[in-house]
KOLVO-318495 format. One line per 4 residues: number of its first residue (from 1); their letters; for each residue z, x, y of N, C-alpha, C. Coordinates in steps of 0.05 Angstrom, whole numbers. Layout:
NUM	A	Z/X/Y/Z/X/Y/Z/X/Y; ...
This chain:
1	MTDY	444/3635/23/462/3633/46/447/3621/70; 459/3600/82/446/3587/104/452/3602/130; 431/3606/146/434/3618/173/436/3596/194; 455/3599/212/459/3580/233/455/3594/260
5	LKQQ	447/3578/280/447/3589/307/475/3597/315; 477/3621/328/503/3632/335/510/3626/365; 536/3626/371/545/3624/398/536/3648/414; 534/3645/441/525/3667/458/543/3670/483
9	TIAQ	545/3694/492/558/3700/518/541/3720/533; 551/3732/554/536/3753/568/548/3780/561; 532/3801/565/540/3828/556/558/3842/576; 556/3834/602/573/3847/622/577/3828/646
13	NVAL	595/3836/664/601/3819/687/577/3815/705; 577/3792/719/557/3785/739/572/3779/765; 563/3791/787/575/3786/813/554/3774/832; 561/3752/845/543/3738/863/559/3727/886
17	SGVG	546/3723/909/560/3710/931/539/3695/948; 550/3675/962/532/3659/979/548/3637/992; 534/3620/1007/547/3599/1022/545/3572/1008; 567/3557/1009/567/3530/998/551/3511/1015
21	VHSG	535/3494/1003/517/3477/1018/532/3456/1035; 555/3446/1026/569/3426/1041/591/3438/1059; 606/3458/1048/628/3470/1063/618/3490/1084; 595/3503/1079/586/3524/1097/602/3550/1093
25	KKTN	621/3551/1074/638/3574/1070/625/3593/1050; 630/3619/1054/620/3639/1035/639/3640/1011; 628/3640/987/643/3643/962/632/3666/947; 651/3682/937/644/3704/919/651/3695/890
29	LTIR	633/3701/871/640/3695/844/633/3717/825; 649/3719/804/645/3738/783/644/3722/757; 622/3726/742/619/3713/716/625/3734/694; 644/3728/677/653/3748/657/646/3738/629
33	PAQE	641/3756/611/638/3748/583/663/3735/572; 661/3719/552/684/3706/540/681/3704/510; 703/3703/496/703/3702/467/692/3676/456; 687/3675/430/676/3651/417/696/3627/421
37	NHGI	684/3604/422/699/3578/425/714/3576/452; 709/3594/470/722/3593/497/709/3571/514; 683/3568/511/668/3550/528/664/3561/556; 656/3545/574/653/3553/602/678/3544/617
41	KFRR	691/3563/631/715/3556/647/713/3568/675; 725/3555/694/725/3564/722/754/3572/729; 756/3593/745/782/3603/754/782/3607/784; 800/3594/798/802/3598/827/820/3622/833
45	VDLP	808/3645/838/824/3670/842/839/3670/868; 830/3651/887/844/3649/912/869/3631/910; 873/3619/887/896/3602/882/910/3612/857; 924/3636/859/936/3648/836/956/3630/823
49	GTQD	956/3630/797/975/3614/782/964/3586/774; 941/3578/785/930/3552/778/915/3554/751; 914/3532/738/903/3531/711/872/3534/712; 861/3548/693/832/3548/691/821/3520/687
53	IQAL	797/3515/698/785/3489/696/762/3490/676; 765/3474/655/743/3473/635/719/3458/645; 696/3467/639/671/3453/646/666/3431/626; 682/3410/628/681/3387/610/681/3361/627
57	FKMV	668/3341/616/666/3315/630/693/3304/638; 713/3307/621/739/3296/628/752/3309/652; 741/3331/662/752/3345/685/737/3337/711; 716/3320/709/701/3311/732/718/3293/750
61	VDTS	720/3300/776/736/3284/794/718/3271/816; 693/3279/819/676/3267/839/647/3273/832; 629/3254/838/600/3258/834/584/3247/857; 597/3242/880/584/3228/902/561/3245/914
65	LATV	566/3271/919/546/3288/931/539/3312/913; 557/3318/895/554/3340/876/574/3336/853; 571/3352/832/591/3350/810/615/3367/817; 638/3354/817/663/3368/824/682/3365/801
69	LGTN	693/3388/792/714/3389/771/740/3395/783; 762/3385/771/788/3391/782/811/3388/763; 833/3401/768/857/3398/752/881/3408/769; 902/3393/769/927/3401/782/923/3412/811
73	GAIV	906/3398/826/903/3405/854/881/3425/860; 871/3438/839/849/3458/843/822/3445/836; 802/3450/852/775/3439/846/754/3461/848; 732/3456/835/708/3472/838/685/3452/841
77	STIE	668/3458/861/648/3438/869/619/3450/867; 600/3431/864/571/3438/865/565/3458/843; 574/3452/819/571/3471/796/546/3467/780; 531/3445/786/509/3437/768/487/3457/764
81	HLMA	481/3473/785/459/3492/781/467/3516/763; 492/3525/766/501/3546/748/504/3535/720; 514/3511/717/517/3499/690/489/3495/677; 469/3489/693/442/3486/683/432/3513/673
85	SFAG	439/3535/687/431/3562/678/443/3569/651; 469/3563/649/483/3568/623/469/3552/601; 463/3526/606/451/3509/586/422/3518/580; 407/3525/601/379/3533/597/376/3559/582
89	LGID	396/3577/585/395/3603/572/411/3603/545; 424/3581/539/439/3579/514/465/3595/514; 477/3597/537/503/3612/539/526/3592/535; 542/3598/515/564/3579/508/591/3587/519
93	NALV	595/3613/524/622/3623/531/621/3641/555; 636/3634/576/637/3651/600/661/3642/617; 672/3660/633/692/3654/652/681/3659/680; 682/3638/697/671/3640/724/694/3641/744
97	EMDD	697/3664/757/718/3667/777/707/3662/805; 721/3646/821/711/3639/848/734/3643/868; 727/3652/893/748/3655/913/748/3633/934; 734/3611/928/735/3587/945/726/3564/926
101	YEMP	726/3540/937/722/3517/919/693/3510/914; 674/3518/932/647/3509/928/629/3532/919; 614/3526/897/594/3545/886/573/3551/907; 565/3576/910/543/3582/929/517/3567/921
105	IMDG	503/3557/942/479/3542/937/455/3561/932; 458/3586/939/437/3606/936/411/3596/949; 389/3595/935/364/3585/947/359/3556/942; 380/3542/932/377/3513/926/367/3507/898
109	SAQE	362/3528/882/354/3525/854/374/3540/837; 367/3543/811/384/3559/793/372/3587/788; 351/3594/804/336/3619/799/354/3644/800; 371/3646/821/386/3670/824/408/3672/803
113	FTRA	420/3650/795/440/3650/773/426/3659/747; 403/3647/742/389/3653/717/380/3682/716; 370/3693/738/362/3721/738/385/3740/733; 408/3734/746/431/3751/744/442/3750/715
117	LTAA	444/3727/703/454/3724/676/435/3738/656; 409/3735/661/389/3748/643/391/3778/646; 394/3788/670/397/3817/675/422/3828/662; 443/3813/661/468/3822/649/465/3823/618
121	GVVE	447/3807/608/442/3807/579/456/3784/565; 441/3768/551/453/3746/535/456/3756/506; 480/3756/496/485/3768/470/496/3748/450; 487/3751/425/495/3733/404/523/3741/394
125	QTLP	539/3721/388/566/3725/377/566/3720/347; 589/3718/335/591/3717/306/591/3688/296; 606/3671/309/610/3643/299/586/3626/305; 581/3605/288/559/3587/293/563/3570/318
129	KHFM	541/3563/331/540/3545/354/542/3517/343; 560/3500/354/562/3473/345/547/3454/365; 534/3434/354/518/3415/369/530/3387/365; 524/3370/385/528/3341/382/501/3330/371
133	IVNT	501/3322/346/477/3313/332/475/3283/334; 455/3273/347/452/3244/352/439/3231/328; 453/3209/319/443/3194/296/433/3166/303; 443/3155/325/436/3128/334/430/3128/364
137	PIEV	409/3114/373/404/3113/401/427/3100/417; 430/3111/442/450/3100/461/436/3098/488; 441/3076/503/428/3073/529/448/3061/549; 446/3071/574/461/3060/596/441/3053/618
141	MDGD	444/3029/629/424/3020/649/439/3012/675; 425/3014/697/435/3005/723/410/2995/738; 405/2969/736/380/2958/748/356/2970/734; 338/2983/749/314/2995/737/319/3025/730
145	KFVR	343/3034/733/350/3061/725/362/3061/698; 357/3082/682/370/3084/656/371/3113/646; 390/3117/628/392/3142/613/394/3134/583; 378/3145/566/378/3139/538/377/3164/522
149	IEPE	389/3163/498/387/3186/480/378/3176/453; 360/3191/440/350/3183/414/352/3207/394; 354/3201/368/355/3223/348/330/3240/350; 334/3266/347/311/3285/347/322/3311/334
153	DCFR	305/3326/320/314/3350/306/315/3374/324; 313/3370/351/314/3392/370/328/3381/395; 328/3397/417/338/3386/442/314/3383/460; 310/3358/470/288/3352/488/298/3333/509
157	ITCT	289/3337/534/296/3319/555/271/3310/570; 267/3284/574/245/3273/589/257/3261/614; 248/3270/637/259/3261/663/237/3248/680; 242/3224/690/224/3210/708/238/3203/734
161	IDFD	224/3209/756/234/3201/782/213/3183/795; 221/3166/813/202/3148/827/212/3142/855; 201/3156/874/209/3154/902/187/3140/918; 194/3121/935/175/3108/952/169/3126/976
165	HPLI	156/3148/970/148/3168/991/122/3180/982; 103/3183/1000/76/3192/993/75/3221/981; 95/3237/988/95/3265/978/109/3268/951; 122/3246/942/136/3248/916/125/3228/896
169	GKQT	129/3202/901/119/3182/883/133/3183/856; 118/3177/835/128/3178/807/120/3203/794; 140/3217/782/135/3242/768/151/3242/742; 139/3253/721/152/3255/695/149/3283/684
173	LIFD	170/3293/672/169/3320/660/185/3321/634; 174/3335/615/188/3338/589/196/3368/586; 221/3372/578/230/3400/573/241/3401/545; 231/3420/530/240/3425/502/251/3454/502
177	RAEN	277/3456/495/290/3483/497/275/3504/481; 264/3496/458/251/3515/440/222/3522/449; 209/3503/463/181/3507/470/176/3515/499; 195/3509/517/191/3514/545/208/3537/555
181	DFAM	199/3551/576/213/3574/587/230/3564/611; 256/3561/607/273/3551/628/271/3567/653; 272/3594/650/272/3611/674/247/3608/691; 224/3605/679/199/3603/694/192/3575/702
185	EISR	199/3555/685/189/3528/689/209/3509/703; 235/3515/701/256/3497/711/274/3510/732; 283/3534/726/305/3546/743/297/3550/772; 271/3552/778/262/3558/806/259/3533/823
189	ARTF	263/3510/811/259/3485/826/283/3479/844; 278/3475/870/299/3473/890/307/3444/894; 332/3441/903/342/3415/911/325/3405/935; 325/3379/939/309/3368/961/323/3345/975
193	GFIR	315/3341/1000/326/3319/1015/308/3312/1038; 314/3289/1050/298/3280/1073/312/3288/1099; 296/3293/1119/307/3302/1145/327/3282/1156; 323/3256/1151/342/3236/1161/369/3238/1147
197	DLEL	368/3245/1121/393/3249/1106/409/3273/1115; 394/3295/1121/406/3320/1130/421/3315/1156; 408/3300/1174/421/3294/1200/447/3277/1196; 446/3258/1176/469/3242/1171/492/3258/1159
201	LKKF	485/3276/1140/505/3293/1128/520/3310/1149; 505/3321/1167/517/3338/1188/534/3322/1207; 527/3297/1211/543/3279/1228/571/3276/1216; 572/3276/1190/598/3273/1176/610/3299/1167
205	SLGK	601/3321/1180/611/3348/1174/606/3357/1146; 584/3347/1134/576/3356/1108/549/3371/1111; 540/3383/1089/515/3398/1091/515/3420/1111; 539/3432/1116/542/3453/1136/526/3478/1129
209	GGSL	523/3482/1102/508/3506/1094/479/3501/1087; 470/3476/1091/443/3469/1084/423/3478/1105; 400/3488/1095/379/3497/1113/353/3498/1097; 332/3505/1111/306/3508/1098/305/3531/1078
213	DNAI	326/3548/1079/328/3570/1060/338/3562/1033; 351/3538/1032/363/3530/1007/358/3501/999; 338/3489/1011/330/3462/1003/302/3456/1012; 288/3439/997/263/3428/1007/270/3405/1026
217	VIDN	260/3406/1050/266/3385/1069/240/3370/1075; 241/3343/1072/218/3327/1073/219/3309/1098; 198/3309/1113/195/3290/1136/178/3267/1126; 169/3250/1144/154/3226/1136/128/3233/1121
221	DKIL	115/3255/1129/89/3260/1117/84/3290/1111; 105/3306/1112/101/3334/1107/127/3348/1097; 123/3371/1083/144/3388/1075/149/3408/1098; 174/3409/1107/180/3426/1130/183/3456/1123
225	NEGG	186/3462/1097/190/3490/1089/164/3506/1092; 166/3529/1103/143/3547/1104/136/3556/1075; 111/3554/1068/103/3560/1040/102/3536/1022; 113/3513/1031/111/3489/1015/127/3490/989
229	LRYP	115/3478/968/129/3475/943/123/3498/924; 142/3503/906/138/3524/885/122/3513/862; 124/3487/857/108/3473/836/98/3447/849; 75/3437/840/66/3411/851/86/3389/846
233	DEFV	101/3391/823/121/3371/816/149/3382/817; 154/3398/838/181/3411/840/204/3391/841; 198/3367/851/220/3347/854/231/3339/827; 213/3331/808/223/3323/782/234/3347/766
237	RHKL	223/3370/771/235/3394/758/264/3398/766; 269/3394/792/297/3397/801/315/3375/790; 305/3351/788/322/3330/777/328/3335/748; 309/3347/733/314/3355/706/334/3377/704
241	LDSL	332/3396/723/352/3418/725/380/3407/728; 383/3388/747/409/3375/752/419/3361/727; 401/3348/712/409/3334/688/419/3353/667; 406/3376/664/415/3396/645/444/3405/652
245	GDFS	449/3408/678/476/3415/686/496/3393/680; 488/3368/685/506/3346/680/513/3343/651; 492/3343/634/497/3339/605/511/3362/592; 510/3386/604/524/3408/593/555/3404/593
249	LLGM	564/3384/609/593/3378/610/603/3364/585; 585/3358/567/594/3349/541/609/3370/526; 605/3395/534/620/3417/522/606/3431/499; 585/3419/489/569/3433/468/541/3421/471
253	PIQG	521/3437/462/493/3427/465/487/3403/448; 466/3389/456/458/3364/442/434/3370/424; 435/3358/400/411/3356/384/401/3327/386; 381/3323/402/371/3296/407/352/3296/431
257	HIIT	341/3273/437/322/3270/459/334/3252/481; 339/3264/504/350/3250/527/327/3241/544; 327/3215/552/306/3204/569/320/3193/594; 313/3203/617/325/3193/642/303/3181/660
261	HKSG	310/3158/672/291/3145/690/305/3138/716; 298/3152/738/310/3147/764/340/3152/764; 349/3169/747/378/3174/745/387/3196/764; 413/3197/769/425/3218/785/452/3225/773
265	HTLN	468/3241/788/494/3250/777/511/3227/767; 513/3206/784/532/3184/777/524/3170/751; 499/3163/748/490/3149/724/491/3168/700; 484/3193/704/487/3213/682/515/3214/672
269	HQFI	535/3214/691/563/3215/682/572/3189/669; 561/3166/678/567/3141/665/557/3142/636; 533/3154/633/522/3156/606/539/3174/588; 548/3197/599/565/3215/583/590/3201/573
273	KTFL	602/3185/591/626/3170/583/620/3151/560; 597/3136/562/589/3118/541/583/3133/515; 569/3155/518/563/3172/494/588/3181/480; 607/3191/495/632/3201/482/648/3178/470
277	DNKD	646/3154/482/661/3131/471/648/3120/445; 622/3126/441/607/3116/417/607/3138/396; 630/3143/385/632/3166/366/617/3161/339; 611/3136/333/596/3130/309/566/3137/311
281	AWET	557/3142/336/529/3147/341/521/3176/338; 541/3194/335/535/3223/334/556/3237/317; 549/3261/310/568/3278/295/565/3306/306; 585/3323/300/583/3351/308/579/3369/284
285	GPAK	565/3391/289/560/3410/268/541/3432/277; 539/3453/261/521/3474/267/492/3466/262; 473/3480/275/445/3475/270/433/3498/255; 418/3492/234/406/3513/218/382/3525/233
289	I	378/3551/228/355/3565/239/330/3558/223
């Protein structure tokens, strides 16, 4: 008898609250266990009667500043860090209830989501976990930026960033779900931005909840945060974290090797569309243990 990797959910409810980075509004959320084949869904409890929003690519309505999902007038925004936590911990099924539209930014990383989900307990379910198994390479390019996926018998992501800034420069990181510890190596990496961009966001009434408590802020030649960086290459670790959240919107995990170079939410989502359109390049099925 063949053993397959099983679907997973959490053992008990998780309650968290915090401020949205763009709205500046406090949002309370409760993450609840869900049955097999439920997937990840979001529910706006402040909008009773509205349809649950599935965490799927087809529900994406905006990627300009964050990943925003929506249906029938209800939206949920800035979901990528929580989605990365689900992906990094291998959680397939959960219901996320929110009392406002923007996910709390917490400390700018996925650390607090990951800790809370781990504390609640990740439990195995009965049915097998299904994967998108890559058989043929696919690539999307935009100038010198690209996202590519290649066949591999595991899930691996290689992320490269290249910023013309002395404190960042070119950084590359490889994450293998089986070999690397998501909680320790990826989840703690914070979002980052430049002081000039922060000032511009606030001019347009965005970034209202942004501060040194929830983002790495970079000036011309220094990190403004007290204590500096959590990792020497925290910038690429955060970009990889964002990519995990973006690619989780495929709705099932990938068996393959994703390679991103100077990519962001918009190019990642262009790649997902191309990937889904190229149905001959992949198949779905359970993965053997």
